TIMARVEX-357055 format. One record per residue (C-alpha): residue in one letter; residue number from 1; chain; x, y, z. Coordinates in steps of 0.05 Angstrom, whole numbers. Layout:
N
R;A;NUM;A;X;Y;Z
...
//
This chain:
83
R;M;1;A;0;0;0
R;S;2;A;27;69;-16
R;Q;3;A;35;125;35
R;N;4;A;-25;163;7
R;T;5;A;-74;105;14
R;I;6;A;-118;99;75
R;P;7;A;-144;29;89
R;I;8;A;-220;29;93
R;N;9;A;-262;-25;124
R;I;10;A;-326;-21;82
R;A;11;A;-369;-55;134
R;Q;12;A;-348;-5;188
R;L;13;A;-360;53;140
R;Q;14;A;-429;27;123
R;D;15;A;-447;19;197
R;F;16;A;-422;89;211
R;L;17;A;-463;119;153
R;A;18;A;-525;79;173
R;G;19;A;-527;119;237
R;Y;20;A;-535;183;198
R;T;21;A;-590;165;149
R;S;22;A;-644;201;185
R;F;23;A;-645;267;222
R;D;24;A;-697;300;265
R;P;25;A;-731;357;227
R;P;26;A;-711;426;250
R;P;27;A;-760;459;297
R;A;28;A;-813;501;264
R;L;29;A;-799;574;272
R;P;30;A;-852;628;272
R;P;31;A;-853;669;208
R;T;32;A;-813;733;208
R;L;33;A;-839;800;183
R;M;34;A;-801;788;118
R;D;35;A;-833;719;110
R;I;36;A;-902;749;120
R;A;37;A;-887;804;70
R;G;38;A;-864;752;19
R;F;39;A;-794;781;13
R;P;40;A;-754;768;-27
R;H;41;A;-795;756;-89
R;W;42;A;-751;723;-141
R;E;43;A;-767;776;-192
R;N;44;A;-738;828;-144
R;V;45;A;-676;787;-135
R;Y;46;A;-667;778;-210
R;S;47;A;-681;852;-222
R;N;48;A;-628;871;-171
R;I;49;A;-576;825;-203
R;L;50;A;-591;852;-272
R;A;51;A;-589;924;-247
R;F;52;A;-521;911;-215
R;F;53;A;-490;882;-278
R;L;54;A;-522;931;-326
R;D;55;A;-498;991;-287
R;G;56;A;-429;1004;-316
R;S;57;A;-406;1044;-256
R;R;58;A;-414;988;-205
R;E;59;A;-358;949;-170
R;H;60;A;-358;891;-219
R;G;61;A;-310;929;-264
R;F;62;A;-343;907;-329
R;G;63;A;-362;978;-349
R;N;64;A;-415;974;-403
R;L;65;A;-395;905;-427
R;M;66;A;-460;872;-405
R;V;67;A;-503;924;-441
R;R;68;A;-461;918;-504
R;A;69;A;-464;842;-501
R;M;70;A;-540;842;-493
R;L;71;A;-548;891;-550
R;E;72;A;-501;850;-594
R;A;73;A;-540;786;-579
R;Y;74;A;-606;822;-594
R;F;75;A;-581;849;-661
R;Q;76;A;-553;781;-680
R;K;77;A;-619;747;-663
R;A;78;A;-658;800;-699
R;G;79;A;-613;793;-760
R;K;80;A;-593;866;-760
R;A;81;A;-525;897;-761
R;E;82;A;-504;932;-697
R;E;83;A;-506;1007;-704
//
């Protein structure tokens, strides 16, 4: 056996894993104000992500690359030359 090989007893490993096949469910927590309000709605999350990447002055450092890429994809799909 090489130095990087660890001997494994499969039966012991299976016994060990068998003890962890079921877990107690977490306790039910009362809803928070944000849960009741339905925040976050996925459309808000997606809008925030798009707004971040489409704003060329944000920290991502892409400048207007995302806007240019979206416009290029649009014009290619529409079959028009980019102006």
